[in-house]
C-alpha positions as CSV (number, residue, x, y, z in Angstrom):
1,X,90.5,41.3,84.5
2,X,91.9,40.8,88.0
3,X,90.1,42.3,91.0
4,X,92.0,43.3,94.1
5,X,90.7,43.8,97.6
6,X,90.5,47.5,98.7
7,X,92.1,46.3,101.9
8,X,95.1,45.3,99.9
9,X,95.2,48.2,97.6
10,X,94.7,51.1,100.0
11,X,97.9,50.8,102.1
12,X,100.0,50.4,99.0
13,X,98.3,53.3,97.2
14,X,98.5,55.5,100.3
15,X,102.1,54.8,100.7
16,X,102.8,55.6,97.0
17,X,101.2,59.0,97.3
18,X,102.6,59.8,100.8
19,X,99.2,59.5,102.6
20,X,100.1,56.7,104.9
21,X,100.4,58.9,108.0
22,X,97.1,60.7,107.3
23,X,95.3,57.4,107.0
24,X,96.9,56.0,110.1
25,X,96.0,59.1,112.0
26,X,92.4,58.9,110.9
27,X,92.2,55.3,112.0
28,X,93.7,56.1,115.4
29,X,91.1,58.9,115.9
30,X,88.2,56.6,115.0
31,X,89.5,53.9,117.3
32,X,90.1,56.5,120.1
33,X,86.4,57.6,119.8
34,X,85.3,54.0,120.1
35,X,87.7,53.2,123.0
36,X,86.7,56.2,125.1
37,X,83.0,55.1,124.8
38,X,84.0,51.7,126.0
39,X,86.3,52.6,128.8
40,X,84.8,55.8,130.3
41,X,81.3,56.8,131.6
42,X,79.0,58.6,129.1
43,X,79.3,61.9,131.1
44,X,83.0,61.8,130.5
45,X,83.3,60.3,127.0
46,X,80.7,62.8,125.7
47,X,83.0,65.6,126.6
48,X,86.1,64.2,124.9
49,X,86.8,64.6,121.2
50,X,89.9,63.1,119.6
51,X,91.5,65.9,117.6
52,X,94.9,64.8,116.2
53,X,97.4,62.1,116.3
54,X,101.1,62.7,115.6
55,X,104.4,61.1,116.6
56,X,102.7,58.8,119.1
57,X,100.7,61.6,120.8
58,X,96.9,61.4,120.7
59,X,95.3,64.8,121.5
60,X,91.8,65.2,122.8
61,X,89.7,68.3,123.2
62,X,88.2,68.2,126.7
63,X,85.1,69.8,128.1
64,X,86.6,70.6,131.4
65,X,89.6,70.0,133.7
66,X,87.7,67.3,135.5
67,X,87.2,65.4,132.2
68,X,90.9,65.9,131.4
69,X,91.8,64.4,134.8
70,X,89.6,61.4,134.2
71,X,91.3,60.9,130.8
72,X,94.7,61.0,132.5
73,X,93.6,58.5,135.1
74,X,92.5,56.0,132.4
75,X,95.3,56.9,130.0
76,X,97.2,53.6,130.2
77,X,94.0,51.5,129.8
78,X,93.0,53.6,126.8
79,X,96.4,53.5,125.2
80,X,96.4,49.7,125.6
81,X,92.9,49.4,124.2
82,X,93.6,51.5,121.2
83,X,96.9,49.8,120.4
84,X,95.3,46.4,120.8
85,X,92.7,47.4,118.2
86,X,95.4,48.7,115.9
87,X,97.5,45.5,116.3
88,X,100.6,47.6,117.0
89,X,102.0,50.1,119.5
90,X,101.4,53.4,117.8
91,X,99.9,55.5,120.6
92,X,102.4,56.4,123.3
93,X,100.6,59.2,125.2
94,X,97.3,61.0,125.6
95,X,97.1,64.8,125.8
96,X,94.4,67.4,126.1
97,X,94.1,70.7,124.4
């Protein structure tokens, strides 16, 4: 019996069942959570929750307009950090809802 790495099987299987986009979005949301903790002070990052990723737009729920403004000020840095972790340029913009 041949064993295959889950790392190798998951992308092929996800693609086969049309789940590639959902898995990619979940990965982007997790990396966004990690990245905001790295790049922003705790009082800001604690009030930002990544909510969805679609068509290059990463949406965050924000605790206040001040926090939304802080996110926008650091948006290029965060986009770069997330894309670097992904190994590809998927995230194009950050938005708040």
